[in-house]
C-alpha positions as MATLAB code, in Angstrom:
seq = 'MNETKNKNFDLKAFLLRTLTDPVLWYTILIMTSLMYHYRNRDTEKTDNQGYIFALGWGLCSFFLGWIMFRIFDFMKKHNFLGFFMYAALVVVFGAGVREAINIGKKDYSILWGLWFLTPQDTMSFNFWYAAAFYLLFMLFMGSVIYYFTRIRYRIFMNFLIFIIPFSIYGKEYEKMPTVFIILLAVGYILLMVYYRQLTDTESTVFVERRKSWKPIAVYAVIFAAAAAIFPKPAVVADRTVLETLIDADQFTDKLNAMIDIFRDTTTGEQFRSNNDDTLIYEVRANGPLRIKTATHSTYSYQDDKWSIEDMDSRFSTKKGDVPVDIGCHMGIAGAVLEAASIDSEFAEKYGLTEFVENGLDEPDIREAEFYSLFGRAGITKGTDMAPVPQFAIAMTDSTRKHDVVRLRGGTVYAVDKYFATDEFFSFVYDDDTFFMSAENNKFINKLAECDYEELLLDASFILDENLTDESSEDYVQKCRYIDIDYMIYDDYQEYLLDYGGKSDIKALSDEITKGCQTEYEKAKAIERYFYNNDYVYNLKYKKEKGENAEDFLFSTKTGVCYEYATAMVLLARAAGIPARYCEGYNMTHNEGGRFVGSTNYSIRAKDLHGFPELYIRGYGWASFEPTVADIVETGNKKASTATDMLSYAGLMILAGAMLVLLFAFVYPMLSHKWFIFRGKKRSPNDAVRAVMHRICKVYGIENVNTSNEAAALVHEMSGADITDTAELFDRSVYGSVTLSEQEKEKAMNEYIRAYDEFREARKRRRIKSR';
ca = [
       8.426   25.170  -18.320;
       6.125   22.492  -17.021;
       6.517   18.769  -16.931;
       3.867   16.395  -18.169;
       1.788   14.676  -15.550;
       2.578   11.065  -14.713;
      -0.841    9.436  -14.655;
       0.318    6.046  -13.312;
       1.801    6.802   -9.905;
       4.911    4.786   -9.052;
       6.296    5.458   -5.558;
       9.788    4.176   -6.343;
      10.031    6.229   -9.523;
       8.586    9.247   -7.717;
      11.161    9.109   -4.912;
      14.006    8.501   -7.351;
      12.939   11.453   -9.485;
      12.348   13.885   -6.619;
      15.302   12.958   -4.428;
      17.738   13.254   -7.350;
      16.139   16.434   -8.676;
      19.032   18.622   -9.967;
      17.098   21.778   -9.046;
      16.847   20.583   -5.433;
      20.547   19.714   -5.279;
      21.556   23.043   -6.777;
      19.485   24.787   -4.094;
      21.217   22.674   -1.434;
      24.615   23.663   -2.830;
      23.717   27.372   -2.807;
      22.527   27.214    0.816;
      25.541   25.184    1.959;
      27.956   27.738    0.514;
      26.021   30.593    2.131;
      25.924   28.964    5.565;
      29.683   28.333    5.524;
      30.060   32.115    5.589;
      27.908   32.273    8.745;
      29.855   29.549   10.599;
      31.093   29.731   14.198;
      34.433   31.532   13.959;
      34.818   31.874   17.744;
      35.797   28.234   18.339;
      36.917   27.348   14.839;
      40.401   25.830   14.808;
      40.418   24.580   11.246;
      38.268   25.035    8.185;
      36.940   21.504    8.708;
      34.650   22.677   11.491;
      33.221   25.317    9.191;
      32.589   22.711    6.496;
      30.843   20.407    8.990;
      28.643   23.292   10.123;
      27.755   24.160    6.509;
      27.074   20.515    5.619;
      24.679   20.311    8.571;
      22.659   23.137    7.082;
      22.970   21.457    3.691;
      21.338   18.340    5.155;
      18.511   20.502    6.532;
      18.161   22.021    3.062;
      17.778   18.545    1.561;
      14.759   17.625    3.700;
      13.217   21.099    3.847;
      13.807   21.712    0.134;
      12.202   18.386   -0.809;
       9.051   19.326    1.118;
       9.013   22.828   -0.381;
       9.351   21.484   -3.921;
       6.420   19.100   -3.409;
       4.355   22.109   -2.371;
       5.528   23.954   -5.478;
       4.558   20.943   -7.628;
       1.073   21.093   -6.162;
       0.907   24.839   -6.786;
       1.624   24.293  -10.482;
      -1.549   22.262  -10.816;
      -3.837   24.267   -8.552;
      -3.498   27.977   -9.105;
      -6.083   29.266   -6.639;
      -5.373   26.833   -3.808;
      -1.646   27.002   -4.557;
      -1.633   30.740   -3.864;
      -2.959   30.176   -0.355;
      -0.530   27.330    0.227;
       2.399   29.540   -0.696;
       1.034   32.328    1.517;
       0.875   29.815    4.375;
       4.449   28.739    3.611;
       5.606   32.367    3.795;
       3.798   32.794    7.114;
       5.426   29.668    8.556;
       8.900   30.699    7.425;
       8.298   34.260    8.607;
       7.261   33.016   12.037;
      10.382   30.860   12.178;
      12.590   33.814   11.236;
      10.942   36.012   13.838;
      11.231   33.408   16.604;
      14.884   32.735   15.775;
      15.669   36.458   15.901;
      13.851   36.854   19.230;
      15.806   33.978   20.767;
      19.071   35.172   19.261;
      18.855   38.741   20.566;
      18.638   37.581   24.185;
      21.953   38.409   25.872;
      23.299   39.610   22.501;
      24.342   43.207   22.068;
      23.180   43.998   18.521;
      20.071   43.587   16.382;
      19.769   41.003   13.624;
      19.830   43.563   10.811;
      23.096   45.058   12.017;
      24.484   41.556   12.604;
      23.670   40.649    8.981;
      25.331   43.776    7.559;
      28.416   43.566    9.803;
      31.412   41.451    8.679;
      31.057   38.093   10.390;
      34.707   37.788   11.359;
      34.221   40.815   13.650;
      31.152   39.332   15.370;
      30.640   36.684   18.016;
      28.785   33.691   16.635;
      25.010   33.671   17.120;
      23.404   30.374   16.123;
      19.845   31.688   16.171;
      20.686   34.690   14.010;
      22.320   32.282   11.558;
      19.147   30.150   11.669;
      17.020   33.209   10.867;
      19.252   33.981    7.883;
      18.968   30.358    6.740;
      15.148   30.286    6.856;
      14.874   33.606    5.049;
      17.234   32.634    2.245;
      15.983   29.050    2.010;
      12.492   30.272    1.127;
      13.832   32.875   -1.305;
      16.402   30.651   -3.024;
      14.103   27.633   -3.227;
      11.301   29.709   -4.732;
      13.267   31.570   -7.386;
      15.489   28.653   -8.438;
      12.450   26.387   -8.842;
      10.510   29.020  -10.780;
      13.280   29.998  -13.190;
      14.152   26.408  -14.064;
      10.999   24.280  -13.860;
       8.316   26.907  -14.545;
       9.882   29.555  -16.760;
      13.409   28.915  -17.994;
      15.488   32.100  -17.576;
      19.243   31.773  -17.892;
      19.830   35.430  -16.960;
      17.743   35.149  -13.795;
      19.582   32.018  -12.767;
      22.862   33.818  -13.278;
      21.748   36.542  -10.860;
      20.880   33.828   -8.329;
      24.257   32.184   -8.953;
      26.203   35.328   -8.022;
      24.343   36.005   -4.739;
      26.702   33.827   -2.625;
      29.711   35.504   -4.254;
      28.317   38.978   -3.534;
      27.755   38.106    0.153;
      31.308   36.833    0.529;
      32.674   39.775   -1.456;
      30.810   42.341    0.635;
      32.865   41.269    3.644;
      36.218   40.801    1.907;
      36.120   37.052    2.489;
      37.316   34.562   -0.099;
      34.853   31.791   -0.822;
      36.485   28.348   -0.434;
      37.644   26.985   -3.771;
      35.532   23.843   -3.421;
      32.345   25.929   -3.296;
      33.414   28.074   -6.247;
      34.017   24.987   -8.384;
      30.826   23.189   -7.314;
      28.642   26.266   -7.788;
      30.081   26.986  -11.230;
      29.767   23.371  -12.399;
      26.308   23.017  -10.879;
      25.098   26.189  -12.559;
      26.399   25.170  -15.990;
      25.005   21.624  -15.788;
      21.627   22.809  -14.553;
      21.308   25.375  -17.329;
      22.371   22.887  -19.996;
      20.009   20.224  -18.654;
      16.954   22.451  -18.653;
      17.907   24.057  -21.935;
      17.752   20.613  -23.533;
      14.197   20.193  -22.300;
      13.082   22.980  -24.616;
      12.829   20.344  -27.361;
      10.181   18.340  -25.478;
       6.408   18.619  -25.620;
       6.155   19.559  -21.931;
       7.976   22.841  -22.378;
       6.101   26.147  -22.298;
       7.605   28.473  -24.883;
       7.479   32.082  -23.838;
       7.629   34.812  -26.437;
      10.134   37.558  -25.948;
       7.450   40.184  -25.482;
       6.027   38.180  -22.591;
       9.331   37.540  -20.831;
      10.245   41.090  -19.912;
       8.106   41.250  -16.800;
       9.952   38.721  -14.597;
      13.276   39.925  -15.985;
      12.386   43.510  -15.120;
      11.270   42.551  -11.604;
      14.554   40.857  -10.732;
      16.678   43.432  -12.519;
      15.025   46.156  -10.434;
      15.490   44.212   -7.204;
      19.193   43.689   -7.862;
      19.663   47.301   -8.961;
      18.041   48.466   -5.730;
      20.106   46.043   -3.654;
      23.277   47.311   -5.303;
      22.406   50.842   -4.209;
      21.357   49.893   -0.681;
      24.055   47.462    0.429;
      27.776   48.275    0.652;
      30.086   46.912   -1.993;
      33.672   45.773   -1.490;
      36.393   48.142   -2.559;
      39.082   46.398   -4.572;
      42.413   48.082   -4.088;
      45.521   46.930   -5.897;
      48.482   45.841   -3.783;
      51.092   48.526   -4.437;
      53.594   47.319   -1.854;
      56.216   46.162   -4.354;
      55.973   49.357   -6.385;
      56.169   51.590   -3.346;
      59.126   49.775   -1.837;
      61.031   50.333   -5.088;
      60.788   54.110   -4.555;
      63.876   55.268   -2.711;
      62.971   58.892   -2.085;
      63.439   60.904    1.101;
      59.993   62.454    0.727;
      58.337   59.057    0.572;
      60.322   57.768    3.558;
      59.522   60.849    5.620;
      55.855   60.443    4.838;
      55.827   56.868    6.078;
      57.864   57.733    9.148;
      55.382   60.443   10.060;
      52.480   58.098    9.498;
      53.692   55.345   11.815;
      55.152   57.686   14.452;
      51.871   57.703   16.342;
      53.350   58.548   19.748;
      53.139   62.313   19.303;
      52.473   65.035   21.864;
      49.389   66.151   19.951;
      47.101   64.883   17.194;
      44.496   66.526   14.978;
      43.449   63.474   12.999;
      44.922   64.735    9.722;
      46.828   61.480    9.272;
      43.486   59.720    8.700;
      42.268   61.957    5.862;
      42.815   60.875    2.262;
      44.849   57.961    3.593;
      44.880   55.244    0.935;
      48.466   54.131    1.485;
      48.611   50.356    0.954;
      52.074   49.910    2.456;
      52.388   46.833    4.681;
      53.249   47.745    8.288;
      52.699   44.446   10.125;
      51.864   40.864    9.320;
      49.999   39.152   12.146;
      49.040   35.707   13.301;
      45.767   35.993   15.228;
      42.422   34.271   15.790;
      40.395   37.124   14.309;
      40.226   40.877   13.606;
      41.634   43.190   16.263;
      41.665   46.823   17.261;
      45.275   47.856   17.918;
      46.281   50.635   20.330;
      49.579   52.529   20.091;
      48.808   55.822   21.898;
      46.265   57.496   24.190;
      45.425   61.194   24.600;
      43.604   62.741   27.556;
      43.185   66.481   26.905;
      41.078   68.004   24.122;
      41.228   71.625   22.922;
      38.096   72.969   21.240;
      40.038   75.970   19.987;
      42.585   73.892   18.070;
      40.507   70.734   17.617;
      43.490   68.881   19.003;
      44.190   66.097   21.494;
      47.273   66.248   23.748;
      49.183   63.625   25.717;
      49.335   64.163   29.485;
      50.765   62.294   32.464;
      47.639   60.128   32.361;
      48.927   58.740   29.075;
      52.721   58.820   29.275;
      53.730   58.094   32.878;
      55.254   54.691   33.476;
      52.924   52.278   35.253;
      55.658   49.667   35.476;
      59.328   50.017   36.223;
      61.798   50.214   33.396;
      62.272   46.534   32.863;
      62.276   43.393   30.848;
      59.874   41.419   28.711;
      57.291   40.041   29.519;
      55.323   43.215   30.275;
      52.045   43.105   32.201;
      49.332   45.243   30.586;
      46.024   44.175   32.139;
      44.513   41.089   33.682;
      42.074   38.387   32.606;
      38.537   39.841   32.826;
      39.868   43.184   34.071;
      38.768   44.496   37.480;
      35.955   41.932   37.526;
      38.463   39.089   37.545;
      40.494   40.647   40.343;
      37.452   41.409   42.517;
      36.039   37.906   41.993;
      39.412   36.515   43.063;
      39.296   38.595   46.255;
      35.705   37.507   46.939;
      36.649   33.843   46.551;
      39.441   34.327   49.121;
      37.514   36.383   51.704;
      33.864   35.466   52.397;
      33.318   38.639   54.469;
      34.376   40.735   51.486;
      32.028   38.722   49.262;
      29.131   39.198   51.671;
      29.847   42.913   52.150;
      29.530   43.623   48.443;
      26.838   41.015   47.653;
      29.126   38.781   45.598;
      28.501   35.408   47.269;
      26.305   34.070   44.453;
      28.977   34.953   41.884;
      31.667   33.157   43.881;
      29.484   30.054   43.829;
      28.440   30.269   40.177;
      31.448   31.994   38.650;
      31.445   34.317   35.615;
      31.468   33.626   31.893;
      35.136   34.009   31.113;
      36.265   35.197   27.680;
      38.707   32.944   25.877;
      42.344   33.960   26.148;
      43.824   34.479   22.691;
      47.333   34.882   21.354;
      48.620   37.178   18.625;
      52.032   37.593   17.022;
      53.041   40.774   15.208;
      55.894   40.978   12.704;
      57.074   44.479   11.816;
      57.676   45.145    8.107;
      58.907   48.742    8.476;
      62.279   47.904    6.960;
      60.732   46.182    3.948;
      58.527   49.237    3.399;
      61.590   51.489    3.139;
      61.108   53.051    6.596;
      64.474   53.945    8.067;
      63.522   53.667   11.729;
      61.056   51.711   13.834;
      58.545   53.128   16.281;
      58.708   53.661   20.025;
      55.281   52.065   20.616;
      54.332   48.400   20.327;
      51.029   47.413   18.632;
      48.906   46.431   21.660;
      45.715   44.465   20.875;
      42.445   45.390   22.579;
      41.890   43.769   26.015;
      45.575   42.846   26.182;
      46.765   40.950   29.263;
      50.511   40.944   28.625;
      53.223   41.287   26.013;
      54.802   37.885   26.456;
      57.713   38.196   24.070;
      59.473   40.466   21.592;
      62.761   40.668   19.774;
      63.737   43.445   22.154;
      64.076   41.970   25.655;
      64.935   45.015   27.806;
      63.946   48.656   28.467;
      60.278   48.073   27.677;
      57.530   49.494   29.941;
      53.762   49.786   30.220;
      52.400   53.318   30.235;
      49.332   54.474   32.145;
      47.367   54.561   28.919;
      47.745   50.776   28.554;
      50.359   51.032   25.809;
      53.852   49.506   25.639;
      56.775   51.906   25.207;
      60.378   51.328   24.148;
      62.590   53.379   26.493;
      65.639   55.253   25.130;
      65.516   53.848   21.588;
      62.981   52.674   19.015;
      61.882   49.121   18.403;
      63.684   47.602   15.420;
      62.231   47.855   11.913;
      61.885   44.055   11.828;
      60.587   43.636   15.390;
      58.578   40.666   16.606;
      55.882   41.026   19.323;
      53.780   38.371   21.036;
      50.669   39.129   23.147;
      47.963   37.336   25.095;
      44.577   39.047   25.295;
      40.943   38.461   26.209;
      38.440   37.796   23.450;
      35.894   40.624   23.157;
      32.972   38.661   24.643;
      32.858   39.690   28.314;
      29.900   42.076   28.005;
      27.913   39.626   25.889;
      27.149   37.633   29.047;
      24.096   38.595   31.125;
      25.764   37.147   34.245;
      28.876   39.258   33.702;
      26.810   42.413   33.223;
      24.899   41.633   36.400;
      28.219   41.348   38.257;
      29.498   44.645   36.843;
      26.266   46.402   37.774;
      26.599   45.047   41.314;
      30.097   46.478   41.667;
      28.978   49.844   40.268;
      26.393   50.150   43.061;
      29.100   50.066   45.757;
      31.462   52.748   46.995;
      33.834   52.032   44.143;
      37.056   53.389   45.646;
      36.396   51.508   48.872;
      35.761   48.363   46.847;
      39.098   48.761   45.024;
      40.910   49.379   48.307;
      39.409   46.332   50.020;
      40.059   44.035   47.055;
      43.625   45.325   46.676;
      44.311   44.713   50.383;
      42.963   41.137   50.284;
      44.905   40.201   47.151;
      48.185   41.736   48.360;
      47.817   40.106   51.778;
      47.574   36.684   50.150;
      50.353   37.236   47.609;
      53.245   34.800   48.024;
      56.291   33.745   46.095;
      54.334   30.696   44.933;
      51.417   32.735   43.554;
      50.588   32.165   39.899;
      51.399   34.769   37.262;
      47.666   35.303   36.759;
      47.257   36.092   40.467;
      50.222   38.462   40.396;
      48.702   40.295   37.417;
      45.409   40.702   39.277;
      47.265   42.228   42.237;
      49.177   44.680   40.034;
      46.152   45.660   37.967;
      43.857   46.457   40.887;
      46.657   48.259   42.765;
      47.264   50.546   39.785;
      43.548   51.250   39.287;
      43.095   52.080   42.968;
      46.069   54.448   42.925;
      44.995   56.392   39.833;
      41.187   56.168   39.954;
      41.072   59.680   41.462;
      43.066   60.875   38.445;
      40.506   59.281   36.161;
      37.803   61.292   37.902;
      39.803   64.518   37.841;
      41.249   64.500   34.329;
      39.133   62.159   32.215;
      35.706   63.696   32.870;
      36.521   67.078   31.319;
      34.274   67.851   28.324;
      34.856   71.624   28.415;
      31.610   72.324   30.247;
      29.740   72.596   26.941;
      26.027   72.781   27.731;
      24.936   71.528   24.302;
      27.147   68.431   24.607;
      25.844   67.815   28.120;
      22.239   68.134   26.935;
      22.821   65.750   24.021;
      24.580   63.262   26.285;
      21.672   63.337   28.746;
      19.205   62.843   25.895;
      21.120   59.878   24.436;
      21.576   58.111   27.785;
      18.091   58.823   29.124;
      16.679   55.626   30.588;
      20.055   53.822   30.698;
      20.726   52.241   34.074;
      24.404   51.337   33.834;
      27.587   52.831   32.457;
      27.877   50.089   29.846;
      24.316   50.765   28.649;
      25.158   54.463   28.380;
      28.340   53.675   26.440;
      26.476   51.468   23.952;
      23.722   54.089   23.554;
      26.320   56.755   22.695;
      28.048   54.364   20.299;
      24.779   53.600   18.478;
      23.812   57.268   18.275;
      26.109   57.936   15.322;
      24.725   55.001   13.324;
      21.136   56.185   13.685;
      21.429   59.922   13.089;
      22.740   60.474    9.555;
      26.445   60.865   10.291;
      28.717   60.419    7.274;
      32.215   58.938    7.053;
      34.263   60.787    4.435;
      38.037   60.554    4.040;
      38.085   63.475    1.608;
      36.145   65.919    3.771;
      38.199   69.055    4.459;
      37.353   70.790    7.712;
      36.952   74.541    7.736;
      39.258   76.519    9.989;
      37.878   76.546   13.510;
      35.707   73.425   13.133;
      35.768   71.160   16.142;
      33.822   68.388   17.876;
      30.797   70.639   18.465;
      30.498   71.366   14.744;
      30.742   67.660   13.971;
      28.044   66.740   16.501;
      25.521   69.425   15.653;
      26.288   70.785   12.200;
      28.484   69.046    9.634;
      27.991   65.453   10.866;
      30.808   64.535    8.473;
      34.301   63.349    9.288;
      36.648   60.434    9.807;
      37.331   58.191   12.797;
      39.016   61.111   14.611;
      35.772   63.087   14.743;
      33.653   60.084   15.763;
      36.044   58.996   18.514;
      36.464   62.555   19.824;
      32.719   63.093   19.923;
      32.084   59.832   21.794;
      34.794   60.613   24.359;
      33.260   64.015   25.093;
      29.694   62.653   25.261;
      30.829   59.852   27.592;
      32.590   62.321   29.869;
      29.457   64.470   29.967;
      27.589   61.321   31.040;
      30.032   60.829   33.953;
      32.123   58.063   32.368;
      35.938   58.555   32.314;
      37.065   58.341   28.683;
      40.141   58.905   26.538;
      40.971   59.178   22.856;
      43.154   56.392   21.383;
      45.015   55.865   18.136;
      46.322   52.741   16.488;
      45.121   50.424   13.727;
      42.048   48.464   12.708;
      43.227   44.972   11.753;
      40.555   43.519    9.444;
      42.399   42.249    6.360;
      42.288   38.464    6.549;
      45.421   37.934    4.503;
      48.985   37.240    5.415;
      52.031   35.179    4.614;
      53.476   37.595    2.092;
      56.711   37.898    4.038;
      56.028   35.771    7.150;
      54.541   32.419    6.230;
      52.646   31.680    9.464;
      50.610   34.902    9.486;
      46.972   35.253    8.464;
      46.290   39.006    8.881;
      47.959   42.145    7.620;
      48.042   45.772    8.775;
      48.685   48.500    6.241;
      49.356   52.194    6.584;
      45.793   52.994    5.518;
      44.468   50.986    8.503;
      45.359   53.810   10.919;
      42.422   54.329   13.235;
      41.194   56.513   16.085;
      38.739   55.154   18.655;
      37.474   55.850   22.196;
      38.177   53.930   25.397;
      35.779   54.240   28.325;
      36.338   53.233   31.929;
      33.465   50.966   32.991;
      33.403   50.679   36.783;
      33.814   47.065   37.789;
      35.618   46.121   34.599;
      38.129   48.786   33.616;
      39.028   50.125   30.181;
      36.960   48.948   27.222;
      37.163   50.172   23.614;
      34.151   51.069   21.463;
      33.543   51.747   17.766;
      31.284   54.715   16.973;
      32.768   55.324   13.509;
      30.190   54.947   10.733;
      32.748   53.627    8.274;
      30.348   51.782    5.964;
      28.799   54.931    4.449;
      29.929   55.647    0.894;
      32.574   58.369    0.713;
      32.132   61.584   -1.261;
      34.428   64.306   -2.378;
      32.897   67.437   -0.823;
      30.207   68.786    1.479;
      27.573   69.111   -1.240;
      28.161   65.599   -2.411;
      27.787   64.325    1.154;
      24.087   65.147    0.944;
      23.804   62.716   -1.933;
      25.735   60.205    0.139;
      23.198   60.565    2.943;
      20.461   59.761    0.446;
      22.209   56.761   -1.106;
      20.708   54.274    1.316;
      17.257   55.562    0.381;
      17.916   55.650   -3.352;
      17.637   51.895   -3.750;
      14.331   51.837   -1.914;
      13.024   54.710   -4.047;
      14.103   52.923   -7.226;
      12.495   49.721   -6.058;
       9.244   51.394   -4.989;
       8.938   53.400   -8.212;
       9.764   50.427  -10.394;
       7.274   48.231   -8.563;
       4.551   50.785   -9.236;
       5.451   50.781  -12.917;
       5.484   46.987  -13.020;
       2.165   46.812  -11.187;
       0.648   49.135  -13.768;
       2.142   47.014  -16.551;
       0.513   43.860  -15.196;
      -2.931   45.474  -14.941;
      -2.537   47.389  -18.206;
      -4.315   44.799  -20.437;
      -7.526   45.014  -18.394;
      -7.348   48.799  -18.127;
      -6.706   49.063  -21.858;
      -9.708   46.811  -22.551;
     -12.023   48.965  -20.436;
     -10.672   52.145  -21.962;
     -11.196   50.829  -25.508;
     -14.860   50.043  -24.770;
     -15.344   53.491  -23.238;
     -13.794   55.255  -26.232;
     -15.735   53.028  -28.676;
     -19.011   54.488  -27.467;
     -17.909   57.952  -28.619;
     -16.504   56.924  -32.011;
     -18.420   57.063  -35.258;
     -19.662   53.637  -36.501;
     -17.032   53.437  -39.278;
     -14.158   54.462  -36.989;
     -15.376   52.093  -34.274;
     -15.505   49.064  -36.596;
     -12.024   49.747  -37.942;
     -10.705   50.176  -34.397;
     -12.380   46.916  -33.308;
     -10.697   44.941  -36.079;
      -7.280   46.367  -35.317;
      -7.814   45.818  -31.590;
      -8.755   42.149  -32.013;
      -5.685   41.520  -34.163;
      -3.494   43.168  -31.566;
      -4.941   41.111  -28.700;
      -4.573   37.850  -30.627;
      -1.150   38.710  -32.001;
      -2.264   38.498  -35.632;
       0.068   40.247  -38.051;
      -1.284   42.945  -40.350;
      -0.401   40.981  -43.490;
      -3.569   38.899  -43.081;
      -6.912   39.823  -44.686;
      -9.940   40.393  -42.485;
     -11.356   36.956  -43.350;
      -7.999   35.304  -42.616;
      -7.869   37.140  -39.297;
     -11.397   35.945  -38.442;
     -10.372   32.357  -39.218;
      -7.294   32.639  -36.998;
      -9.377   34.062  -34.155;
     -11.839   31.184  -34.402;
      -8.975   28.676  -34.493;
      -7.297   30.165  -31.426;
     -10.310   30.688  -29.163;
     -13.506   29.624  -30.955;
     -14.762   33.211  -31.106;
     -16.740   34.266  -34.192;
     -15.938   37.720  -35.637;
     -17.116   37.156  -39.200;
     -19.696   39.959  -38.925;
     -16.992   42.382  -37.813;
     -14.727   41.268  -40.666;
     -17.569   41.882  -43.165;
     -18.366   45.295  -41.658;
     -14.678   46.172  -41.780;
     -14.433   45.353  -45.493;
     -17.597   47.352  -46.256;
     -16.275   50.361  -44.368;
     -12.702   50.304  -45.687;
     -13.089   48.977  -49.211;
     -16.725   49.737  -49.995;
     -16.863   53.223  -48.494;
     -20.244   52.352  -46.946;
     -21.541   54.454  -44.078;
     -22.331   52.102  -41.171;
     -25.163   52.459  -38.677;
     -25.140   52.588  -34.900;
     -26.641   49.102  -34.744;
     -23.758   47.734  -36.830;
     -21.273   49.538  -34.574;
     -22.886   47.911  -31.526;
     -22.701   44.485  -33.188;
     -18.926   44.917  -33.804;
     -18.354   46.109  -30.251;
     -20.206   43.088  -28.821;
     -18.140   40.719  -31.001;
     -14.972   42.373  -29.735;
     -16.027   41.859  -26.103;
     -16.858   38.190  -26.759;
     -13.581   37.694  -28.647;
     -11.632   39.263  -25.765;
     -13.331   37.070  -23.157;
     -12.881   33.931  -25.275;
      -9.214   34.738  -25.741;
      -8.677   34.910  -21.962;
     -10.556   31.655  -21.418;
      -8.583   29.912  -24.137;
      -5.322   31.043  -22.575;
      -6.415   29.650  -19.210;
      -7.350   26.325  -20.804;
      -3.954   26.065  -22.505;
      -2.218   26.781  -19.187;
      -4.157   24.058  -17.389;
      -3.619   21.575  -20.199;
       0.124   22.164  -20.231;
       0.270   21.131  -16.592;
];
């Protein structure tokens, strides 16, 4: 709809009207709710910081939206010039988006598109990526909300806009804050009611139903395509209460087998068709975590099976008490930097002087508490392995105080008897941000250039020489960590580089890592390979007898986390990087407090996960995630082909529909030209009859009117005169007179003039309404 023009300009009234515009404020509310989702979760202590961040973007939306809406007001009155103004606006916003993305990707490990599609609570905050998202959605939201309220009222289109914030939150399993839900719902209802009331005013443009299908079809197609392209959240009912009521040996044995991860061998079968919603742990943590409970070093192609060796199960600490040292802050890098700060000759020898002076970008040290719920789940015994978070530094506390050790694989083992079914564990760990720093990567690359074993020996000697009874716990951990790595680094080289000598795996590894300069670059290249080469995640896929990692890499390309992790370990080993296969859990469910009030995350039986760990010289063991878990699952091999095509289906739908819509918009002109062309070949009588029917169709005149009444309506609507055609029509139809070619030409010329006058009249009405 369009508002009437205020001829007497009043600045005060203008500012009051535009600054209190409900359409503008609804746009601000939409953008504020969206930006809360993209807040900084790395440093967030309370929700208040997230609200302040979102309100800051809301303030930007107020000023930017006001300017945009003034441009849109101008566009309403100046069609031709308005088109170029909007094109310029798109260019400006596009340049801003591009610049923000370029700035954001500096020293950041992933591209903007992947950042947007990845759950935000698993990502480090990137302000510039968030700014790019804001600019992109600000232009889109401002444009469509303005159009479907102040230009053409469409309640259905506004509803689709209304649910966009909910779909973005829902895609990542995040609950939108209640305040935003209430404000969005109330704002939507009030806005729709307000503009619906304006339909009784003279300034409203009434749109017939037959003319309204085009914009509705456009947005329906876009949302249908988006639904096919982007992943949707899976809503799974919480069956914990029901399952805990079942007191059956079979059920208990199943759960015991599922959580008893410390096995001599594993084939990954525990991951397939695993939809068990049983609660295993409730956790208090700062964010999602990857949990390790076992490592495996030896792979058999014949059996497609991983086995535990001494590299995984030998004690790295004496049978002792809690706390248990697991790693150290910043890994080997932290220990080496400590040695360099103590001994200047060591620093100079390995080119580390500048790093001693400037320091490294240290990850934040986090804390996590795990509460076992095995007993509540009906499991009759606990497990012998503690849930160790990625980049763990130490297990600082647990209900069990004695006979707890660290194994070589970086796991924590209960000696002689299992942990209790209601065990409590507390850990400190590094946040997963070390490799996001350019300075840290430069340091790691420097260490990798040295004789690495000599470097470990020298650093170990310096740290041990300066160890005293007064040394801090952090210093003691650095000494222990580098001593252990020096002692077993030869074992890493001997046992954790075996990929079976497979030439095809070696060739693929060389191809993937071609051009990579460092081990970390090679690791990230291998990790990305699975995302870019049509691999499919499918819990229901049943492997044929004899299938192994080679088949997964080169043939089936379908599997679960076991196949992805196994493949990455073997490719990394072929690239000269020590690697091992790990099992544990993926902790991503941001919910807790069901049984332990202070928790905010939960781990369920279905969260079992396999993943690779790679030894990066200069840092130590780091975990990676090659599993393409966001691809839609299918039930069999044939269906997996359709799954591969799903991401393209939305684009195909969108492209095909756009072609149809484009044809529909140009159809009136094409139909006009075609009618003239066909008229030349018709007989005079047929041509005159066709002209009369065609004019009535163009003008929307119902067939209950006589020819003279139709001619009067045409003249009233556009000023065109078709009285001669009306007379010729009556003579042909009612008088059975044979018409001449000259009379046919006269009717055709009147049709062309009537068509042109109709278009001009419609343009005049459009301009007048503005």
